[in-house]
C-alpha atoms as a printed R data frame, in Angstrom:
    type eleno elety resid chain resno       x       y       z
1   ATOM     1    CA   UNK     A     1 -25.112 -28.111   5.296
2   ATOM     2    CA   UNK     A     2 -22.865 -26.298   8.159
3   ATOM     3    CA   UNK     A     3 -21.161 -23.440   7.073
4   ATOM     4    CA   UNK     A     4 -19.102 -23.474  10.468
5   ATOM     5    CA   UNK     A     5 -15.505 -24.053   8.699
6   ATOM     6    CA   UNK     A     6 -16.366 -21.022   6.358
7   ATOM     7    CA   UNK     A     7 -17.187 -18.578   9.282
8   ATOM     8    CA   UNK     A     8 -14.340 -19.293  11.103
9   ATOM     9    CA   UNK     A     9 -11.929 -18.465   7.842
10  ATOM    10    CA   UNK     A    10 -14.035 -15.305   7.266
11  ATOM    11    CA   UNK     A    11 -13.366 -14.192  10.858
12  ATOM    12    CA   UNK     A    12  -9.578 -15.189  10.224
13  ATOM    13    CA   UNK     A    13  -9.805 -13.164   7.075
14  ATOM    14    CA   UNK     A    14 -11.072 -10.112   8.986
15  ATOM    15    CA   UNK     A    15  -8.903 -10.210  11.684
16  ATOM    16    CA   UNK     A    16  -5.721 -10.597   9.248
17  ATOM    17    CA   UNK     A    17  -7.627  -7.136   7.283
18  ATOM    18    CA   UNK     A    18  -8.092  -5.476  10.728
19  ATOM    19    CA   UNK     A    19  -4.379  -6.219  11.220
20  ATOM    20    CA   UNK     A    20  -3.255  -4.772   8.096
21  ATOM    21    CA   UNK     A    21  -5.530  -1.760   8.788
22  ATOM    22    CA   UNK     A    22  -2.906  -1.118  11.950
23  ATOM    23    CA   UNK     A    23   0.044  -1.433   9.872
24  ATOM    24    CA   UNK     A    24  -1.395   1.158   6.912
25  ATOM    25    CA   UNK     A    25  -1.812   3.330   9.452
26  ATOM    26    CA   UNK     A    26   1.427   2.733  11.437
27  ATOM    27    CA   UNK     A    27   2.861   3.378   7.717
28  ATOM    28    CA   UNK     A    28   1.431   6.787   7.501
29  ATOM    29    CA   UNK     A    29   3.099   7.986  10.885
30  ATOM    30    CA   UNK     A    30   5.996   6.275   9.314
31  ATOM    31    CA   UNK     A    31   6.061   8.410   5.719
32  ATOM    32    CA   UNK     A    32   4.795  11.294   7.566
33  ATOM    33    CA   UNK     A    33   7.573  11.363  10.029
34  ATOM    34    CA   UNK     A    34   9.573  10.300   7.078
35  ATOM    35    CA   UNK     A    35  11.005   7.455   9.271
36  ATOM    36    CA   UNK     A    36  12.866   5.038   6.531
37  ATOM    37    CA   UNK     A    37  13.634   2.191   8.929
38  ATOM    38    CA   UNK     A    38  10.191   2.242  10.524
39  ATOM    39    CA   UNK     A    39   8.789   2.086   7.126
40  ATOM    40    CA   UNK     A    40  10.699  -0.985   6.159
41  ATOM    41    CA   UNK     A    41   9.987  -2.843   9.178
42  ATOM    42    CA   UNK     A    42   6.128  -2.286   8.497
43  ATOM    43    CA   UNK     A    43   6.761  -3.239   4.614
44  ATOM    44    CA   UNK     A    44   8.029  -6.565   5.201
45  ATOM    45    CA   UNK     A    45   5.304  -6.995   8.082
46  ATOM    46    CA   UNK     A    46   2.701  -5.806   5.735
47  ATOM    47    CA   UNK     A    47   3.963  -8.892   3.172
48  ATOM    48    CA   UNK     A    48   3.433 -11.149   5.638
49  ATOM    49    CA   UNK     A    49   0.126 -10.143   6.305
50  ATOM    50    CA   UNK     A    50  -0.523 -10.444   2.235
51  ATOM    51    CA   UNK     A    51   0.775 -13.613   2.168
52  ATOM    52    CA   UNK     A    52  -1.560 -14.858   5.149
53  ATOM    53    CA   UNK     A    53  -4.548 -13.604   3.370
54  ATOM    54    CA   UNK     A    54  -3.796 -14.946   0.484
55  ATOM    55    CA   UNK     A    55  -3.403 -18.617   1.924
56  ATOM    56    CA   UNK     A    56  -6.582 -18.085   4.073
57  ATOM    57    CA   UNK     A    57  -8.400 -17.116   0.401
58  ATOM    58    CA   UNK     A    58  -7.080 -20.188  -1.051
59  ATOM    59    CA   UNK     A    59  -8.689 -22.545   1.819
60  ATOM    60    CA   UNK     A    60 -11.767 -20.615   1.372
61  ATOM    61    CA   UNK     A    61 -11.787 -21.714  -2.106
62  ATOM    62    CA   UNK     A    62 -11.051 -25.195  -1.674
63  ATOM    63    CA   UNK     A    63 -13.747 -25.525   0.655
64  ATOM    64    CA   UNK     A    64 -16.395 -23.827  -1.175
65  ATOM    65    CA   UNK     A    65 -15.086 -26.234  -4.230
66  ATOM    66    CA   UNK     A    66 -15.420 -29.034  -1.903
67  ATOM    67    CA   UNK     A    67 -18.527 -28.522  -0.255
68  ATOM    68    CA   UNK     A    68 -20.521 -26.588  -2.979
69  ATOM    69    CA   UNK     A    69 -18.741 -27.938  -6.204
70  ATOM    70    CA   UNK     A    70 -18.108 -24.049  -7.128
71  ATOM    71    CA   UNK     A    71 -15.047 -21.929  -5.756
72  ATOM    72    CA   UNK     A    72 -16.960 -18.215  -7.253
73  ATOM    73    CA   UNK     A    73 -19.806 -18.506  -4.549
74  ATOM    74    CA   UNK     A    74 -19.964 -15.152  -2.754
75  ATOM    75    CA   UNK     A    75 -20.302 -14.829   0.771
76  ATOM    76    CA   UNK     A    76 -23.822 -13.342   0.511
77  ATOM    77    CA   UNK     A    77 -24.894 -16.349  -1.488
78  ATOM    78    CA   UNK     A    78 -23.970 -18.803   1.361
79  ATOM    79    CA   UNK     A    79 -25.983 -16.772   3.049
80  ATOM    80    CA   UNK     A    80 -28.825 -17.202   1.492
81  ATOM    81    CA   UNK     A    81 -28.572 -20.965   1.877
82  ATOM    82    CA   UNK     A    82 -27.507 -20.951   5.520
83  ATOM    83    CA   UNK     A    83 -30.084 -21.006   8.413
84  ATOM    84    CA   UNK     A    84 -30.564 -19.436  11.531
85  ATOM    85    CA   UNK     A    85 -27.714 -18.405  13.763
86  ATOM    86    CA   UNK     A    86 -25.141 -19.525  11.007
87  ATOM    87    CA   UNK     A    87 -27.203 -16.787   8.445
88  ATOM    88    CA   UNK     A    88 -26.881 -14.005  11.298
89  ATOM    89    CA   UNK     A    89 -22.911 -14.902  11.631
90  ATOM    90    CA   UNK     A    90 -22.275 -15.245   7.563
91  ATOM    91    CA   UNK     A    91 -24.285 -11.971   7.445
92  ATOM    92    CA   UNK     A    92 -21.896 -10.440  10.461
93  ATOM    93    CA   UNK     A    93 -18.636 -11.586   8.867
94  ATOM    94    CA   UNK     A    94 -19.514 -10.125   5.380
95  ATOM    95    CA   UNK     A    95 -20.090  -6.567   6.982
96  ATOM    96    CA   UNK     A    96 -17.061  -6.966   9.066
97  ATOM    97    CA   UNK     A    97 -14.861  -7.931   6.584
98  ATOM    98    CA   UNK     A    98 -16.429  -5.207   3.741
99  ATOM    99    CA   UNK     A    99 -15.467  -2.538   6.708
100 ATOM   100    CA   UNK     A   100 -12.035  -3.739   6.811
101 ATOM   101    CA   UNK     A   101 -10.956  -4.098   3.408
102 ATOM   102    CA   UNK     A   102 -12.380  -0.558   2.771
103 ATOM   103    CA   UNK     A   103 -10.690   0.967   5.313
104 ATOM   104    CA   UNK     A   104  -7.555  -0.764   4.068
105 ATOM   105    CA   UNK     A   105  -8.357   0.942   0.424
106 ATOM   106    CA   UNK     A   106  -8.961   3.944   2.089
107 ATOM   107    CA   UNK     A   107  -5.794   3.958   4.223
108 ATOM   108    CA   UNK     A   108  -3.408   2.746   0.955
109 ATOM   109    CA   UNK     A   109  -4.709   5.516  -0.929
110 ATOM   110    CA   UNK     A   110  -3.903   8.314   1.667
111 ATOM   111    CA   UNK     A   111  -0.056   6.116   2.044
112 ATOM   112    CA   UNK     A   112  -0.085   6.493  -1.906
113 ATOM   113    CA   UNK     A   113  -0.801  10.458  -1.748
114 ATOM   114    CA   UNK     A   114   1.982  10.894   1.265
115 ATOM   115    CA   UNK     A   115   4.500   8.955  -1.042
116 ATOM   116    CA   UNK     A   116   3.517  10.895  -4.574
117 ATOM   117    CA   UNK     A   117   3.865  14.008  -2.584
118 ATOM   118    CA   UNK     A   118   7.184  13.314  -1.341
119 ATOM   119    CA   UNK     A   119   8.449  11.899  -4.905
120 ATOM   120    CA   UNK     A   120   7.206  15.370  -6.175
121 ATOM   121    CA   UNK     A   121   9.391  17.203  -3.190
122 ATOM   122    CA   UNK     A   122  12.275  15.131  -3.691
123 ATOM   123    CA   UNK     A   123  11.728  16.005  -7.868
124 ATOM   124    CA   UNK     A   124  11.636  19.506  -6.961
125 ATOM   125    CA   UNK     A   125  14.660  19.549  -4.774
126 ATOM   126    CA   UNK     A   126  16.980  17.766  -7.707
127 ATOM   127    CA   UNK     A   127  15.778  19.886 -10.331
128 ATOM   128    CA   UNK     A   128  16.405  22.863  -8.244
129 ATOM   129    CA   UNK     A   129  19.895  21.665  -7.290
130 ATOM   130    CA   UNK     A   130  21.016  19.947 -10.598
131 ATOM   131    CA   UNK     A   131  22.893  21.731 -13.494
132 ATOM   132    CA   UNK     A   132  20.255  22.838 -16.320
133 ATOM   133    CA   UNK     A   133  21.409  23.544 -19.988
134 ATOM   134    CA   UNK     A   134  21.185  26.710 -20.094
135 ATOM   135    CA   UNK     A   135  23.793  26.882 -17.001
136 ATOM   136    CA   UNK     A   136  26.175  24.560 -18.490
137 ATOM   137    CA   UNK     A   137  27.133  23.473 -22.170
138 ATOM   138    CA   UNK     A   138  30.132  21.491 -23.586
139 ATOM   139    CA   UNK     A   139  30.206  23.520 -26.839
140 ATOM   140    CA   UNK     A   140  30.269  26.865 -24.788
141 ATOM   141    CA   UNK     A   141  33.861  28.263 -24.530
142 ATOM   142    CA   UNK     A   142  35.871  30.940 -21.793
143 ATOM   143    CA   UNK     A   143  37.220  34.020 -24.066
144 ATOM   144    CA   UNK     A   144  39.109  36.272 -22.047
145 ATOM   145    CA   UNK     A   145  38.292  39.869 -23.078
146 ATOM   146    CA   UNK     A   146  41.360  41.096 -25.318
147 ATOM   147    CA   UNK     A   147  41.468  44.792 -24.042
148 ATOM   148    CA   UNK     A   148  42.677  43.694 -20.439
149 ATOM   149    CA   UNK     A   149  44.511  40.964 -19.003
150 ATOM   150    CA   UNK     A   150  43.149  38.653 -16.776
151 ATOM   151    CA   UNK     A   151  45.362  39.449 -13.699
152 ATOM   152    CA   UNK     A   152  46.506  43.046 -13.365
153 ATOM   153    CA   UNK     A   153  49.890  43.564 -11.906
154 ATOM   154    CA   UNK     A   154  49.610  47.132 -10.895
155 ATOM   155    CA   UNK     A   155  47.072  46.688  -8.198
């Protein structure tokens, strides 16, 4: 049994995740600079990457189902079944993919924290400038003091 098609799919998967990592790092910079236009473009590219990753994942599952009869077989299990050079290539693919996925997860966590801080700042600014119930109330009415008029004509 040859695992060459799986190795090819895993390499493509790794390349996509590495490209997604580069996008995530650019997104971090856009968040720091508050560059909304760049962020929108990066999000669109990110969606394309995610779609391509899903398609590759589907192809991988289909190959596993057709070749091994089980789509839930892991890369490590395939590695155990492979021999010689293919075993080493599968191990390298597994490690590369694992590193890429972990790096993307870390970058996304940083971006999540940056977005959360931005939202906290915006919320604080809104609360600072928005009227509060103690500042204005419909039930409060203005009552001029009866001892002196509002405008003095002898000024």
